[in-house]
N, C-alpha and C positions, 0 to 999 in steps of 0.2 A: 721183731716178728720174722718168720721165715719167708724168703722171697718166693712168690708164686710164678715160677718159671713157665712161660707159655711159648717161648721160641719165636721163630721167624714168622709163623702164620699170624700171630697176634700183631707182630710188628708191621707186617704188610697190611693187615686190615685197618689198623689205626692210622697208618700213613695214608691209605686210600681215603679214609674218613676225613683226615685233615685236609687233603687236597679238595675233596668234595665240599666241605664246609666253607673253605676259603673261596672256592669258585661260586657257590651260591650267594654268599655275602657280597662278593664283587658284583655279581649280576644285579642283585637288589639295589646296591648303591648306584650302579650305572643307570638303572631304570628310574630311580628317584631323582637323579640329576639330569635325566633325559639325554644321556650321552651314549646309550646302548646303540652300537652300530657294528657293521662288519669289520672296519679297521680295528675296533676295540677287541674283537675276537682274536685277531692276529697278534695284537699286543699281549693278550693273555697267553697265547701259544708261545710267544717269544719269552715270556716270563717263565713258563713251565720248562721249556727246553733249556733256557739259561740256568734255571735252578738245578735241573738234573745234572747238567754238565759241571756247574760250579761245585755242587756237593761232592761229586766223584773226584774232580781234580783236587779240591781242597783236601779230601781224604788221602789221596795219593801223595800229595806234597808234604802234608804236615802231621798225619796221624799214622798211616801204614806205609811209610816210605820204603822200608826194607822189603815188605811183601810185594809191592808193585815194581820195585827194581828187579826182583827175582822173577816176577810174573807180569810183565808189561801188558800182555794181551788181556789180563783180567780187568784192566781199566774199562774195556768195552763190553764186559760180560754182565748182563743183568742178574746172573745167579750169584755174583760175588757181592757181599755186603760191604759196609764201610762207607758211610756218608757223613758229611759235616753240615750242620745247620748254618753256620756262618758262611761257609762256601756256597751253600744254596741261596742264601740271601743276596750275596754279592753277585752270583751268577744270574739270579732272577732279575736283579736291578739292571745288570748289563744287557740281559735279553730284552728288557723293556726299552732301554735306550736305543739299542740297535733297531728294534722293530719300529720305533717311532721315527727314527732317522729315515728308514726305508719308506715308510708310509707318509713321511712329511707331516707328522702330527706334532704340533707345537704345544698343545695344551697339557698341563700337568695331569697325570693319571694316578699318582701315588696315593692320594687320599682315598681312592676307590679300593685300593688293596689293603690299607692299614688295618681296619677291624678284622678282616678275614685272615690276615697273616697272624695276628695275635691269637685268634681262636685256633687256627691251624697248628701253630706251635704247641698250644696247650693240649690239643688232642694227640698230636704226634708224639709228645713226650710220654704220654701214657703207654704208647706202643714201645718206646725205649725201655720204660720201667718193666713191662711184662717180658721183654726180650732179654733183660739183664744187662743191657749196654748203657754207656754214659753214666755209670754209677759213681758213688762218692767214696771218700776216704773213710777210714775206720772212725767209729764214734761210740761213745758210751751213752748217748742220749736214748731215752726210752722208745723213741719212734724209729730207731735205726733198723735197717733191713738186713737180715742175715744172708750173705752170699758167700758160698764156699767156706762156710763156718766162721765168717767174720761179719760183725755188725757194721754196717756202712750207712752213710748219709744217703737218703733217697733223693738225690739231687734232681732226678727226673721229675719227681712229684713237686719239689720246690719250684722248679721252672714252670711246670704245668699250672700250678696254682697262681703264680705270678702273672703268667700270660693270660689266664682266664680273667683275672681281675683287670688286667690291662685292656683286654677286649671289652669288658663291661664299661670301662671308663671311656674308651675311644668311641664306642657305640653311643654313649650318652651325650658326648660333646660334638658328634660329627656334623650336626646341623647348625652349630654356632658359626657366625660369620668370621672368617679368617682368610689369610692369603692362601691361594691354591698351593697345595704341596705341604703345608705346615702340619696337617694331621699325620701325614706319613713321617715327617721329621720327628714328631712327638713320639710315634711308635719306635722309630729307630733309636732315639735318644734314651727312652725308658728301657728298651730291651738291651742296648749296648751297656748301659750303666749296670743293670742287673747281671748281665752275662760276665762282665769283668769280675765282679765279686764272687759269683757262684763258682767260677773256675778254681778258686782257691780250695774248694771242697771236693772237686772232682778227682777221681783216682786215675783217669786216663789222660791227665794233663801232660802235654809234650812241650818242653821248654823250647822257645824260639829265640827270645832275646831278653836281656835284662832280668832273667829269672822268671819271665812271663811266658805263657803259652801264646800261640799264634792268635787264638780267639781273643785273648786279653789285649794283645797289641792292636788288633783291628778294632776292638771295642773301645779302647782308650782313644784311638785316633778319631773314631766316630763321635765320641762324647766331646772331645775338645773342639772339633769343627762345629758341631751343632750347638754347643753352649755359646761359642763365639757368635754364631749366626743369630740365635735368639736374643743374646745380649745386645748385639748391634741393632736388631729390629726394635727392641724395646727402647733403646736410646734414640733411634730415629723417630719413633713414635712420640716420645716426650719432646724432642726438638720441634717436630711438626706442630705439636699441640701448643708449645710456647709461641711459635711464629703466628699461629692462627689467632691466639689470644691477643698478641701485640697488634696484629692487623685489625682486629675488631675494635680495639681501643683507639687506634688511629682514625678508623672510620667514624667513630663516635665523635 
């Protein structure tokens, strides 16, 4: 099908909707857990500022390096496009960590963000699709989207659908008992795993190392660390269970 180009306006609208949706879900989760407070608002502000900085810096370093080398002041211009989702996630995480250090908040807040982040990415990628950015490589598949006379994978829609399903899953399991911070780790693991593979279909892939894009390098690192974390937690749980059973038998 022919791509419905809608330009920067639709991109801006859907990105605004993405931030709004993520913010509303964060607030609802904070109220449900009875942790809504003024310090939490500053943590959200830290996340937003960090995400904006991280997305722009990531774009300058790994996607549009030549442009920003030639026009360094464009890094601070809101009129210039070019943002990276992975950079935004890293920057947002760093912003939360810094804000919590300043406010001396020790409790994990990642679980409050997880469902909203998934829904936000799902909505934001629709804006990417309408803007014609972040598109895929050529394909003969019947659902390919024609851009500049070439049928391409609608990778933005692939990602939007995946993240919407991920949001439904996270929202459904958010009340189950688990260690604080694990819901956010589940989001990161699922998204990083998906992002690693979807990058092979994207046309704007910039090789960083080992024939992989920077998004793939970061995603692979996240997957390895989090798989190790969950495997370790599972083994600790089994070990604790065996010790409890043994103690129970001794008591009898």
